[in-house]
C-alpha positions as CSV (number, residue, x, y, z in Angstrom):
1,X,-8.2,-74.8,65.3
2,X,-6.7,-72.1,63.1
3,X,-6.8,-71.6,59.4
4,X,-3.2,-71.3,58.3
5,X,-1.7,-70.3,54.9
6,X,2.0,-71.0,54.2
7,X,3.5,-69.1,51.4
8,X,7.0,-70.2,50.3
9,X,9.2,-68.6,47.7
10,X,12.3,-70.7,47.0
11,X,12.7,-72.6,43.8
12,X,15.3,-74.9,45.4
13,X,14.0,-78.4,46.1
14,X,14.8,-79.7,48.6
15,X,16.1,-76.5,50.1
16,X,16.6,-75.3,53.7
17,X,13.6,-72.9,53.7
18,X,11.5,-75.8,52.3
19,X,12.7,-78.0,55.3
20,X,11.6,-75.2,57.7
21,X,8.2,-75.0,55.9
22,X,7.8,-78.8,55.9
23,X,8.5,-79.0,59.7
24,X,6.2,-76.1,60.5
25,X,3.3,-77.7,58.4
26,X,3.8,-81.0,60.1
27,X,3.7,-79.5,63.6
28,X,0.7,-77.3,62.8
29,X,-1.2,-80.1,61.2
30,X,-0.5,-82.4,64.2
31,X,-1.9,-79.7,66.4
32,X,-5.2,-79.9,64.6
33,X,-5.0,-76.8,62.4
34,X,-6.1,-76.5,58.8
35,X,-3.1,-75.7,56.6
36,X,-2.9,-74.6,53.0
37,X,0.5,-74.3,51.4
38,X,1.5,-72.6,48.2
39,X,5.1,-73.1,47.0
40,X,5.4,-70.1,44.7
41,X,9.0,-70.7,43.7
42,X,8.1,-74.0,42.1
43,X,4.8,-72.7,40.5
44,X,5.9,-69.4,38.8
45,X,4.4,-70.5,35.5
46,X,1.0,-70.6,37.1
47,X,0.6,-67.0,38.0
48,X,1.3,-63.4,36.8
49,X,3.2,-60.5,38.3
50,X,1.1,-57.6,39.4
51,X,-0.1,-55.5,36.5
52,X,-1.6,-52.0,36.8
53,X,-3.7,-50.2,34.3
54,X,-2.3,-46.8,33.3
55,X,-5.5,-45.1,32.1
56,X,-6.8,-44.0,35.6
57,X,-5.3,-40.6,36.5
58,X,-4.6,-40.2,40.2
59,X,-5.1,-43.9,41.0
60,X,-3.7,-47.3,40.3
61,X,-6.0,-50.1,39.3
62,X,-4.8,-53.7,39.2
63,X,-5.5,-55.9,36.2
64,X,-6.2,-59.1,38.0
65,X,-5.6,-62.2,35.9
66,X,-7.8,-65.3,36.5
67,X,-4.8,-67.4,37.7
68,X,-4.0,-69.6,40.7
69,X,-3.4,-66.6,42.9
70,X,-6.9,-65.2,42.3
71,X,-8.7,-68.6,42.2
72,X,-6.9,-70.4,45.0
73,X,-4.3,-68.4,47.0
74,X,-6.3,-65.2,47.7
75,X,-9.5,-67.0,49.0
76,X,-7.3,-69.0,51.4
77,X,-5.4,-65.9,52.4
78,X,-8.6,-63.9,53.1
79,X,-10.0,-66.6,55.4
80,X,-6.7,-67.4,57.1
81,X,-6.1,-66.6,60.8
82,X,-2.3,-67.1,60.4
83,X,0.0,-66.3,57.5
84,X,3.4,-68.0,57.4
85,X,5.9,-66.3,55.0
86,X,8.8,-68.6,54.1
87,X,11.9,-67.4,52.3
88,X,15.6,-68.0,51.9
89,X,17.9,-65.1,51.7
90,X,18.5,-63.9,48.1
91,X,20.7,-60.9,47.8
92,X,19.7,-59.6,51.2
93,X,16.0,-59.9,50.5
94,X,13.2,-62.4,49.9
95,X,12.7,-64.7,47.0
96,X,11.3,-63.1,43.9
97,X,8.4,-65.6,43.6
98,X,7.3,-64.9,47.2
99,X,7.6,-61.1,46.5
100,X,5.4,-61.6,43.4
101,X,2.7,-63.2,45.5
102,X,2.9,-60.5,48.1
103,X,2.6,-57.8,45.4
104,X,-0.7,-59.5,44.4
105,X,-2.1,-58.6,47.8
106,X,-2.7,-55.1,46.3
107,X,-6.3,-55.7,45.1
108,X,-7.2,-57.1,48.5
109,X,-5.3,-54.6,50.7
110,X,-8.3,-53.4,52.7
111,X,-9.7,-56.9,53.3
112,X,-6.3,-58.2,54.4
113,X,-5.5,-55.4,56.9
114,X,-5.6,-56.6,60.5
115,X,-7.2,-59.6,62.2
116,X,-4.3,-62.0,61.3
117,X,-1.2,-63.3,62.9
118,X,2.0,-63.9,61.0
119,X,5.1,-66.1,61.3
120,X,8.3,-65.8,59.3
121,X,10.6,-68.7,58.5
122,X,13.9,-67.6,56.9
123,X,17.0,-69.5,56.0
124,X,20.3,-68.8,54.2
125,X,24.0,-68.7,54.4
126,X,25.8,-66.0,56.3
127,X,25.7,-64.4,59.7
128,X,22.6,-62.9,61.2
129,X,23.7,-59.3,60.1
130,X,23.3,-60.5,56.5
131,X,19.6,-60.9,57.2
132,X,19.0,-57.3,58.5
133,X,17.3,-55.9,55.4
134,X,15.1,-59.1,55.0
135,X,14.1,-58.9,58.6
136,X,13.3,-55.2,58.3
137,X,11.2,-55.9,55.2
138,X,9.1,-58.5,57.1
139,X,8.7,-56.2,60.1
140,X,7.5,-53.3,57.9
141,X,5.2,-55.6,55.9
142,X,3.6,-57.0,59.1
143,X,3.3,-53.5,60.5
144,X,1.7,-52.2,57.3
145,X,-0.7,-55.2,57.1
146,X,-1.5,-54.8,60.8
147,X,-0.7,-58.5,61.3
148,X,0.5,-59.5,64.8
149,X,3.9,-61.3,64.8
150,X,3.4,-64.8,66.2
151,X,6.9,-66.1,66.0
152,X,9.8,-66.6,63.7
153,X,12.7,-68.9,62.9
154,X,16.0,-67.5,61.5
155,X,18.3,-70.3,60.2
156,X,21.1,-67.9,59.3
157,X,23.6,-70.8,59.4
158,X,21.6,-73.2,57.2
159,X,24.8,-74.5,55.5
160,X,25.6,-76.4,58.7
161,X,23.5,-79.5,58.7
162,X,23.6,-79.9,62.5
163,X,22.5,-76.3,63.1
164,X,19.8,-76.5,60.3
165,X,18.4,-79.6,62.0
166,X,18.0,-77.6,65.2
167,X,16.2,-74.8,63.3
168,X,13.9,-77.4,61.6
169,X,13.0,-78.7,65.1
170,X,12.3,-75.1,66.1
171,X,10.0,-74.7,63.1
172,X,8.2,-77.9,64.0
173,X,7.8,-76.8,67.6
174,X,6.4,-73.4,66.5
175,X,3.9,-75.1,64.3
176,X,2.9,-77.6,67.0
177,X,2.3,-74.6,69.4
178,X,-0.4,-73.1,67.2
179,X,-3.8,-73.8,68.7
């Protein structure tokens, strides 16, 4: 059994990236894993953006508010074996709510480095080349965090219900394969 954290960013309910997350969570839960999910896009009023103190010459110090990210998300992230990052394509990048959560990794940078696997679930309209910068962002983030890629689903054609349905099944199978 693995401890899995699923972080989503879309505010669109029910959206295509949410369908991928739902399917993954269902498969991972059926496989006997412990899953915690945080839908940042629908909970933006519950957490703050990263804030840095300016009075520390030569270094940055985060002002860490006592919000849901600190109290609930970070403890789950620190103990997770597998991190699942879920986003739809927004102007060639990730959702702003998911980015705000990732920025909050800052205070936990050293504790988060290594010893985790990561999966990306991405959806959006457009051809695969429209996702190039988003895919590069995720690759660089995983490299920086020293998290091992454990799979991905790219639903580049999520406007097409038949194709999206196949991607949803792919996300379910990926979740089901986690042991």
